[in-house]
N, CA, C and O of each residue as an XYZ file, in Angstrom:
560
protein
N     162.364     31.360    145.133
C     163.961     30.604    144.910
C     163.756     29.883    143.516
O     162.930     29.380    142.755
N     165.247     30.222    143.741
C     165.585     29.650    141.728
C     166.194     28.331    142.109
O     166.793     28.315    143.184
N     166.149     27.406    141.525
C     166.508     26.143    141.330
C     167.749     26.185    140.966
O     168.026     27.086    140.175
N     168.838     25.282    141.392
C     169.796     25.608    140.473
C     170.785     24.204    141.045
O     171.457     24.069    142.068
N     170.562     23.420    140.061
C     171.459     22.211    140.117
C     172.976     22.063    139.224
O     172.810     21.717    138.055
N     173.638     22.167    139.422
C     175.009     21.989    138.622
C     175.196     20.916    137.732
O     175.382     20.830    136.518
N     175.102     20.158    138.622
C     175.630     18.684    137.813
C     174.161     18.155    137.550
O     174.103     16.939    137.734
N     173.010     18.700    137.188
C     172.008     18.293    136.434
C     172.365     19.191    134.966
O     172.488     18.807    133.802
N     172.478     20.716    135.672
C     172.412     21.373    133.901
C     173.797     20.955    133.499
O     173.883     20.690    132.300
N     175.080     20.808    134.308
C     175.868     20.040    132.782
C     175.617     18.837    132.041
O     176.034     18.644    130.900
N     174.855     17.950    132.780
C     174.514     16.894    132.327
C     174.137     17.094    131.010
O     174.564     16.767    129.903
N     172.835     17.988    131.641
C     171.262     18.134    130.680
C     172.621     18.592    129.110
O     172.608     17.781    128.185
N     173.277     19.391    129.026
C     174.010     20.314    127.948
C     174.813     19.188    127.592
O     174.853     19.195    126.362
N     175.386     18.352    127.972
C     175.550     17.180    126.937
C     174.825     16.373    126.186
O     174.968     16.026    125.013
N     173.891     16.062    127.123
C     173.024     15.210    126.683
C     171.951     15.390    125.746
O     171.454     14.532    125.016
N     171.568     16.943    125.878
C     170.988     17.449    124.714
C     171.468     17.140    123.370
O     170.959     16.679    122.349
N     172.874     17.640    123.797
C     173.596     17.371    122.087
C     173.703     16.621    121.655
O     173.921     16.640    120.444
N     173.607     15.284    122.464
C     173.672     13.957    121.695
C     172.445     13.481    121.595
O     172.530     12.562    120.780
N     170.905     13.618    122.102
C     169.733     13.615    121.793
C     169.354     14.268    120.204
O     168.704     13.788    119.275
N     170.076     15.577    120.360
C     169.615     16.251    119.129
C     170.478     15.514    118.029
O     169.908     15.202    116.983
N     171.775     15.226    118.193
C     172.341     14.668    117.062
C     171.505     13.542    116.649
O     170.827     13.600    115.624
N     171.535     12.417    117.492
C     170.756     11.560    117.789
C     169.212     11.432    116.868
O     168.795     10.472    116.221
N     168.720     12.491    117.049
C     167.320     12.601    116.759
C     167.359     13.144    115.007
O     166.535     12.757    114.179
N     168.649     14.227    114.664
C     168.784     14.446    113.466
C     169.005     12.685    112.318
O     168.508     12.231    111.288
N     170.183     12.198    113.479
C     170.126     10.735    112.696
C     168.844      9.855    112.417
O     168.804      9.175    111.392
N     167.944      9.857    113.187
C     166.773      9.207    112.876
C     166.165      9.585    112.043
O     165.845      8.931    111.050
N     165.791     11.081    112.351
C     165.495     11.781    111.232
C     165.544     11.324    109.786
O     164.516     10.939    109.229
N     166.637     11.356    109.207
C     167.252     11.107    107.913
C     167.031      9.305    108.052
O     166.180      8.795    107.323
N     167.560      8.716    108.684
C     167.845      7.302    108.438
C     166.687      6.560    108.275
O     166.736      5.446    107.753
N     165.467      7.137    108.729
C     163.870      6.829    108.600
C     163.479      6.200    107.343
O     162.656      5.285    107.344
N     164.328      6.881    105.654
C     163.795      6.344    104.887
C     164.305      5.047    104.312
O     163.986      4.482    103.265
N     165.151      4.717    105.222
C     165.191      2.968    105.132
C     165.414      2.467    106.058
O     165.100      1.316    105.752
N     165.776      2.419    107.145
C     165.220      2.031    108.494
C     164.483      2.707    109.559
O     164.342      3.923    109.687
N     164.133      1.991    110.136
C     163.138      2.693    110.995
C     163.301      3.680    111.913
O     164.310      3.629    112.616
N     162.640      4.436    112.038
C     162.699      5.578    112.357
C     161.726      6.646    111.370
O     160.611      6.352    110.938
N     162.403      7.869    111.153
C     161.573      9.189    110.335
C     161.321     10.375    110.997
O     162.178     10.910    111.700
N     159.958     10.934    110.789
C     159.723     12.370    111.140
C     158.886     12.109    112.560
O     158.721     12.895    113.493
N     158.413     10.737    112.406
C     157.539     10.806    114.004
C     158.574     10.812    115.197
O     158.636     11.595    116.144
N     159.416      9.664    114.877
C     160.552      9.368    116.050
C     161.157     10.374    116.269
O     161.182     10.894    117.384
N     161.891     10.937    115.021
C     162.977     12.222    115.276
C     162.603     13.220    116.029
O     163.264     13.990    116.726
N     161.003     13.101    115.739
C     160.458     14.789    116.735
C     160.259     14.727    117.924
O     160.382     15.574    118.809
N     159.828     13.315    117.947
C     159.808     12.874    119.662
C     160.758     13.247    120.341
O     160.642     14.137    121.184
N     161.952     12.581    120.070
C     163.521     12.319    120.147
C     163.729     14.128    120.761
O     163.988     14.404    121.933
N     163.539     15.159    119.643
C     163.720     15.983    119.866
C     162.956     16.726    120.745
O     163.491     17.708    121.259
N     161.490     16.379    121.101
C     160.752     16.862    122.132
C     161.353     16.376    123.631
O     161.221     17.136    124.591
N     162.145     14.828    123.808
C     163.024     14.821    124.706
C     163.932     15.673    125.305
O     164.061     15.916    126.505
N     164.591     16.134    124.298
C     166.024     16.696    124.369
C     165.430     18.042    124.756
O     166.142     18.482    125.659
N     164.205     19.104    124.413
C     163.785     19.843    124.933
C     163.390     19.806    126.280
O     163.779     20.602    127.134
N     162.067     18.220    126.586
C     162.094     18.512    128.009
C     162.891     18.712    129.070
O     162.719     19.456    130.036
N     163.949     17.848    128.765
C     165.576     18.126    129.699
C     165.876     19.044    129.987
O     166.230     19.283    131.141
N     165.849     19.931    129.027
C     166.118     21.705    129.375
C     165.216     22.574    130.173
O     165.378     23.542    130.916
N     164.010     21.739    129.665
C     162.955     22.857    130.910
C     163.224     22.263    132.261
O     162.940     22.924    133.259
N     163.732     21.104    132.367
C     163.542     20.668    133.649
C     165.099     20.821    134.269
O     165.337     20.690    135.470
N     165.932     21.063    133.441
C     167.352     21.401    134.247
C     167.421     22.836    134.231
O     168.102     23.408    135.083
N     166.727     23.547    133.267
C     166.858     25.298    133.230
C     165.486     25.609    133.744
O     164.541     24.831    133.876
N     165.546     26.821    133.995
C     164.202     27.575    134.506
C     163.432     28.229    133.153
O     164.017     29.030    132.424
N     162.081     27.799    132.917
C     161.662     28.381    131.461
C     162.091     29.309    131.003
O     162.656     29.201    129.915
N     161.968     30.948    131.828
C     162.839     31.799    131.430
C     163.561     31.672    130.432
O     163.445     32.096    129.282
N     164.725     30.735    131.199
C     166.093     30.713    130.573
C     166.079     30.020    128.705
O     166.558     30.388    127.632
N     165.349     29.023    129.126
C     165.324     28.214    127.805
C     164.236     28.994    126.752
O     164.195     28.660    125.568
N     163.546     29.837    127.181
C     162.395     30.097    125.952
C     163.775     31.688    125.613
O     163.631     32.357    124.589
N     164.783     31.973    126.477
C     165.670     33.100    125.923
C     166.832     32.404    124.607
O     167.356     33.114    123.749
N     167.028     30.991    124.722
C     168.268     30.506    124.516
C     167.328     29.591    123.172
O     167.833     29.310    122.085
N     165.650     29.190    123.649
C     165.337     28.784    122.298
C     163.815     29.746    122.282
O     162.824     29.667    123.009
N     164.136     30.664    121.113
C     162.741     32.044    121.410
C     161.848     31.031    119.972
O     161.252     31.611    119.064
N     161.949     29.515    120.069
C     160.569     29.659    118.928
C     159.147     29.289    119.468
O     158.832     28.797    120.552
N     158.187     29.763    118.135
C     156.925     29.800    118.878
C     156.441     28.180    118.117
O     156.173     27.996    116.930
N     156.445     27.134    119.255
C     156.252     25.981    118.901
C     155.106     25.477    117.797
O     155.160     24.519    117.026
N     153.823     26.677    118.039
C     152.363     26.478    117.685
C     152.861     26.976    116.197
O     152.461     26.179    115.348
N     153.492     27.882    115.729
C     153.809     28.471    114.313
C     154.683     27.035    113.627
O     154.295     26.411    112.640
N     155.969     26.719    114.456
C     156.100     25.341    113.752
C     155.752     24.173    113.702
O     156.330     23.489    112.857
N     154.714     23.514    114.550
C     154.125     22.619    114.399
C     153.065     23.503    112.776
O     154.020     23.813    112.063
N     152.312     23.776    112.319
C     151.720     24.771    111.286
C     152.470     24.789    110.417
O     151.894     24.708    109.332
N     153.964     24.887    110.326
C     154.724     24.985    109.151
C     155.330     23.545    109.259
O     156.250     23.494    108.442
N     155.175     22.056    110.086
C     155.613     21.136    109.257
C     154.321     21.021    108.721
O     154.401     21.006    107.493
N     153.085     20.926    109.146
C     151.864     20.643    108.307
C     151.716     21.369    106.863
O     151.169     20.829    105.902
N     152.195     22.472    106.849
C     152.170     23.169    105.459
C     153.375     22.646    104.508
O     153.343     22.798    103.287
N     154.156     22.183    105.011
C     155.633     21.596    104.514
C     155.021     20.408    104.107
O     154.887     20.295    102.889
N     154.404     19.018    105.167
C     153.990     17.957    104.796
C     152.579     18.135    103.268
O     152.641     17.764    102.096
N     151.786     18.650    103.824
C     150.968     19.026    102.576
C     151.142     19.443    101.376
O     150.365     19.048    100.507
N     152.365     20.475    100.999
C     152.722     20.501    100.018
C     153.653     19.862     99.231
O     153.909     19.946     98.030
N     154.205     19.075    100.310
C     155.093     17.953     99.854
C     153.869     16.603     99.109
O     154.159     15.676     98.353
N     152.963     16.852     99.492
C     151.754     15.770     98.758
C     151.289     16.769     97.550
O     150.816     16.196     96.569
N     151.360     18.085     97.510
C     151.134     18.802     95.950
C     152.082     18.473     94.792
O     151.774     18.406     93.602
N     153.379     18.265     95.384
C     154.442     18.086     94.288
C     153.812     17.332     93.654
O     153.399     17.767     92.579
N     153.532     16.181     93.955
C     152.944     15.133     92.818
C     151.956     15.416     92.346
O     152.011     15.495     91.119
N     150.739     15.678     92.918
C     149.738     16.591     91.730
C     150.410     17.090     90.885
O     150.820     16.353     89.988
N     150.612     17.915     90.879
C     151.210     19.024     89.967
C     152.076     18.258     88.903
O     152.006     18.677     87.747
N     152.805     17.289     89.142
C     153.278     16.455     87.963
C     152.576     15.149     87.444
O     153.050     14.323     86.665
N     150.727     15.142     88.346
C     150.192     14.103     87.685
C     149.708     12.671     88.280
O     148.877     11.813     87.982
N     150.669     12.883     89.267
C     150.247     11.394     90.008
C     149.659     11.668     90.863
O     149.404     12.856     91.062
N     149.098     10.439     91.918
C     148.466     10.598     93.173
C     149.129     11.364     94.012
O     150.303     11.686     93.831
N     148.471     11.698     94.941
C     148.593     12.485     95.803
C     149.475     12.131     96.963
O     149.026     11.292     97.743
N     150.831     12.712     97.233
C     151.729     11.986     97.564
C     152.660     10.976     97.695
O     153.370     10.609     98.631
N     152.432     10.430     96.018
C     153.299      9.829     95.255
C     155.189     10.188     95.579
O     155.593     11.337     95.757
N     155.739      9.455     95.589
C     157.119      9.908     95.721
C     157.618     10.036     94.524
O     157.412      9.261     93.590
N     158.457     11.253     94.498
C     159.013     11.503     93.630
C     161.041     11.869     93.215
O     161.106     12.984     93.734
N     161.805     11.728     92.924
C     163.456     11.940     92.908
C     163.956     12.651     92.211
O     163.597     13.043     91.101
N     164.732     12.857     92.731
C     165.830     13.326     91.416
C     167.139     13.605     92.037
O     167.265     13.319     93.228
N     167.970     14.040     91.502
C     169.530     14.558     91.613
C     169.569     15.838     91.805
O     168.958     16.696     91.167
N     170.362     15.993     92.777
C     170.813     17.300     93.058
C     172.102     17.862     93.169
O     172.638     17.666     94.260
N     172.813     18.575     92.252
C     173.993     19.091     92.842
C     174.339     20.094     93.938
O     173.724     21.152     94.073
N     175.068     19.819     94.495
C     175.603     20.509     96.178
C     176.966     20.735     95.902
O     177.586     19.833     95.338
N     177.582     21.865     96.226
C     179.092     22.020     96.016
C     179.959     21.876     96.993
O     181.011     22.513     96.941
N     179.755     21.228     97.801
C     180.407     20.721     98.963
C     180.426     19.466     98.892
O     181.549     18.964     98.877
N     179.326     18.608     98.830
C     179.230     17.278     98.691
C     178.909     16.766     97.610
O     178.989     15.554     97.810
N     178.479     17.002     96.211
C     178.614     16.803     95.092
C     177.039     16.285     94.755
O     176.210     16.970     95.355
N     176.535     15.356     94.028
C     175.474     14.920     93.863
C     174.336     13.888     94.949
O     174.417     12.731     95.360
N     173.722     14.545     95.053
C     172.930     14.030     96.306
C     171.276     13.805     95.331
O     170.595     14.651     94.753
N     171.098     12.477     95.473
C     169.585     12.137     95.640
C     168.653     12.224     96.608
O     168.529     11.623     97.675
N     168.060     13.005     96.115
C     166.699     13.837     96.723
C     165.444     12.719     96.379
O     165.383     12.010     95.374
N     164.403     12.773     97.578
C     163.088     12.333     97.278
C     162.146     13.016     98.211
O     162.396     13.382     99.359
N     161.410     13.094     97.777
C     159.940     14.265     98.050
C     159.972     13.445     99.769
O     159.882     14.240    100.706
N     160.085     12.041    100.105
C     159.485     11.757    101.383
C     160.408     11.617    102.448
O     160.209     11.019    103.506
N     161.888     12.477    101.931
C     162.574     13.005    102.711
C     162.057     14.531    103.592
O     162.250     14.815    104.774
N     161.162     15.536    102.233
C     160.954     16.706    102.921
C     159.047     16.141    103.481
O     158.174     16.884    103.928
N     158.988     15.118    103.307
C     157.585     14.466    104.035
C     157.510     14.454    105.416
O     156.705     14.902    106.233
N     158.644     13.772    105.483
C     159.095     13.589    106.924
C     159.697     14.803    107.536
O     159.357     15.001    108.702
N     160.456     15.595    107.044
C     160.644     16.846    107.514
C     159.798     17.359    107.632
O     160.034     18.098    108.589
N     158.539     17.589    107.207
C     157.182     18.143    107.611
C     156.314     17.390    108.827
O     155.694     17.784    109.815
N     156.595     16.139    108.241
C     155.993     15.391    110.052
C     156.814     15.909    111.310
O     156.403     16.258    112.417
N     158.343     15.841    110.698
C     159.502     16.291    112.278
C     158.655     17.576    112.770
O     157.798     17.394    113.636
N     158.854     18.789    112.278
C     158.518     19.984    112.448
C     157.490     19.791    113.258
O     157.607     19.984    114.468
N     155.871     19.217    112.465
C     154.572     18.857    113.501
C     154.707     18.764    114.067
O     154.311     19.655    114.818
N     155.534     17.491    114.783
C     155.538     16.871    115.639
C     156.174     17.593    116.989
O     155.746     17.631    118.143
N     157.285     18.113    116.425
C     157.874     18.659    117.849
C     157.083     19.926    117.854
O     157.300     20.480    118.932
N     156.197     20.682    117.066
C     155.667     21.956    117.548
C     154.209     21.428    118.430
O     153.831     21.844    119.525
N     153.481     20.256    117.448
C     152.477     19.555    118.265
C     152.688     19.123    120.342
O     152.172     19.319    121.442
N     153.841     18.439    119.634
C     154.632     18.098    121.324
C     154.849     18.786    122.446
O     154.596     18.278    123.538
N     155.347     20.037    122.326
C     155.918     21.087    123.260
C     155.169     21.789    123.319
O     155.267     22.478    124.335
N     153.941     22.147    122.378
C     153.104     22.773    122.914
C     151.628     22.240    123.947
O     150.695     22.850    124.467
N     152.010     20.921    123.885
C     151.183     19.995    124.872
C     151.749     20.157    126.413
O     151.131     20.281    127.471
N     153.079     20.110    126.149
C     154.135     19.729    127.278
C     153.836     21.372    127.459
O     152.931     21.681    128.234
N     154.249     21.966    127.069
C     154.271     23.579    127.787
C     152.564     23.650    128.675
O     152.590     23.569    129.903
N     151.177     23.798    127.958
C     150.557     24.183    128.224
C     150.006     23.681    129.448
O     149.266     24.316    130.199
N     150.554     22.076    129.663
C     150.323     21.541    130.837
C     151.074     21.623    131.796
O     150.622     21.392    132.918
N     152.458     21.982    131.611
C     153.368     22.459    132.809
C     152.696     23.918    133.297
O     152.541     24.210    134.483
N     152.403     24.600    132.406
C     152.026     25.773    133.008
C     150.628     26.004    133.376
O     150.246     27.063    133.874
N     149.995     25.170    133.168
C     148.772     24.874    133.996
C     148.929     24.791    135.494
O     149.648     24.130    136.243
N     147.575     26.114    135.726
C     147.795     25.766    137.591
C     146.483     25.624    137.698
O     145.977     25.362    138.789
Protein backbone atom coordinates (compact mmCIF):
# COMPACT_ATOMS: atom_id res chain seq x y z
CA UNK A 1 0.00 0.00 0.00
CA UNK A 2 1.46 3.35 -1.03
CA UNK A 3 1.14 6.30 1.35
CA UNK A 4 -0.18 9.45 -0.27
CA UNK A 5 -1.08 12.59 1.55
CA UNK A 6 -1.74 15.47 -0.81
CA UNK A 7 -1.62 18.11 1.91
CA UNK A 8 1.73 16.88 3.28
CA UNK A 9 3.25 16.59 -0.18
CA UNK A 10 2.08 20.04 -1.25
CA UNK A 11 3.28 21.64 1.97
CA UNK A 12 6.60 19.81 1.66
CA UNK A 13 7.20 21.22 -1.82
CA UNK A 14 6.76 24.77 -0.55
CA UNK A 15 8.64 24.24 2.70
CA UNK A 16 11.59 22.51 1.04
CA UNK A 17 12.05 25.49 -1.27
CA UNK A 18 11.99 27.88 1.71
CA UNK A 19 14.33 25.70 3.78
CA UNK A 20 16.82 25.36 0.90
CA UNK A 21 16.79 29.12 0.34
CA UNK A 22 17.39 29.76 4.03
CA UNK A 23 20.19 27.16 4.11
CA UNK A 24 22.05 28.91 1.28
CA UNK A 25 21.65 32.21 3.13
CA UNK A 26 23.00 30.66 6.35
CA UNK A 27 25.95 29.18 4.45
CA UNK A 28 27.08 32.47 2.98
CA UNK A 29 26.13 34.66 5.95
CA UNK A 30 28.26 32.50 8.23
CA UNK A 31 31.40 34.40 7.29
CA UNK A 32 30.25 37.51 9.18
CA UNK A 33 27.26 36.26 11.22
CA UNK A 34 26.29 33.06 13.05
CA UNK A 35 25.91 30.18 10.63
CA UNK A 36 28.24 28.72 8.06
CA UNK A 37 28.82 25.38 6.43
CA UNK A 38 27.90 23.15 9.35
CA UNK A 39 24.57 24.79 10.17
CA UNK A 40 23.72 25.23 6.49
CA UNK A 41 24.46 21.56 5.82
CA UNK A 42 22.23 20.43 8.65
CA UNK A 43 19.48 22.70 7.36
CA UNK A 44 19.72 21.11 3.91
CA UNK A 45 19.58 17.68 5.55
CA UNK A 46 16.33 18.63 7.31
CA UNK A 47 14.82 19.65 3.96
CA UNK A 48 15.83 16.31 2.47
CA UNK A 49 14.39 14.42 5.44
CA UNK A 50 11.11 16.29 4.92
CA UNK A 51 11.10 15.08 1.31
CA UNK A 52 11.72 11.50 2.45
CA UNK A 53 8.80 11.80 4.90
CA UNK A 54 6.39 13.33 2.37
CA UNK A 55 7.29 11.13 -0.59
CA UNK A 56 8.52 7.57 -0.89
CA UNK A 57 12.23 6.79 -1.06
CA UNK A 58 12.07 5.74 -4.70
CA UNK A 59 10.60 9.09 -5.78
CA UNK A 60 13.18 11.11 -3.86
CA UNK A 61 16.04 9.05 -5.27
CA UNK A 62 14.69 9.63 -8.78
CA UNK A 63 14.37 13.39 -8.28
CA UNK A 64 17.67 13.76 -6.37
CA UNK A 65 20.05 11.11 -7.78
CA UNK A 66 22.94 11.95 -5.46
CA UNK A 67 25.23 9.43 -3.80
CA UNK A 68 25.59 11.09 -0.41
CA UNK A 69 28.78 9.16 0.41
CA UNK A 70 30.51 10.69 -2.61
CA UNK A 71 29.07 14.13 -1.74
CA UNK A 72 30.47 13.89 1.80
CA UNK A 73 33.88 12.75 0.58
CA UNK A 74 33.95 15.57 -1.98
CA UNK A 75 33.21 18.08 0.77
CA UNK A 76 36.07 16.82 2.90
CA UNK A 77 38.37 16.97 -0.12
CA UNK A 78 37.36 20.59 -0.84
CA UNK A 79 37.94 21.56 2.80
CA UNK A 80 41.39 19.95 2.89
CA UNK A 81 42.43 21.41 -0.47
CA UNK A 82 41.34 24.84 0.75
CA UNK A 83 43.78 24.46 3.61
CA UNK A 84 46.49 23.45 1.17
CA UNK A 85 46.02 26.70 -0.79
CA UNK A 86 47.55 28.57 2.11
CA UNK A 87 50.43 26.09 2.33
CA UNK A 88 51.29 26.79 -1.30
CA UNK A 89 51.53 30.49 -0.55
CA UNK A 90 53.94 29.84 2.31
CA UNK A 91 51.54 30.49 5.21
CA UNK A 92 50.29 28.00 7.83
CA UNK A 93 47.57 25.47 7.00
CA UNK A 94 44.05 27.02 6.74
CA UNK A 95 45.30 30.62 6.82
CA UNK A 96 42.67 32.70 5.06
CA UNK A 97 43.60 34.41 1.83
CA UNK A 98 41.42 36.83 -0.10
CA UNK A 99 41.28 38.19 -3.61
CA UNK A 100 39.09 40.27 -5.88
CA UNK A 101 37.45 38.43 -8.79
CA UNK A 102 35.59 40.02 -11.68
CA UNK A 103 32.31 38.25 -12.47
CA UNK A 104 30.66 39.49 -15.71
CA UNK A 105 27.14 40.13 -14.41
CA UNK A 106 27.92 40.87 -10.75
CA UNK A 107 31.08 42.90 -11.17
CA UNK A 108 33.92 42.76 -8.63
CA UNK A 109 33.50 40.19 -5.86
CA UNK A 110 35.60 39.79 -2.74
CA UNK A 111 36.43 36.06 -2.47
CA UNK A 112 37.93 34.45 0.63
CA UNK A 113 39.21 30.90 1.10
CA UNK A 114 37.06 30.70 4.24
CA UNK A 115 34.00 30.58 1.98
CA UNK A 116 35.51 27.68 0.03
CA UNK A 117 36.24 25.91 3.30
CA UNK A 118 32.63 26.50 4.43
CA UNK A 119 31.34 25.05 1.16
CA UNK A 120 33.48 21.95 1.77
CA UNK A 121 32.11 21.60 5.30
CA UNK A 122 28.60 22.21 3.93
CA UNK A 123 28.90 19.33 1.45
CA UNK A 124 30.58 17.05 4.01
CA UNK A 125 27.81 17.62 6.57
CA UNK A 126 25.04 17.02 4.01
CA UNK A 127 26.71 13.82 2.81
CA UNK A 128 27.41 12.50 6.29
CA UNK A 129 24.03 13.39 7.79
CA UNK A 130 22.06 11.95 4.88
CA UNK A 131 24.16 8.77 4.78
CA UNK A 132 23.49 8.21 8.49
CA UNK A 133 19.78 9.01 8.17
CA UNK A 134 19.34 6.75 5.12
CA UNK A 135 21.20 3.88 6.80
CA UNK A 136 19.11 4.16 9.96
CA UNK A 137 15.83 4.42 8.05
CA UNK A 138 16.59 1.46 5.80
CA UNK A 139 17.73 -0.75 8.67
CA UNK A 140 15.37 -3.63 9.31
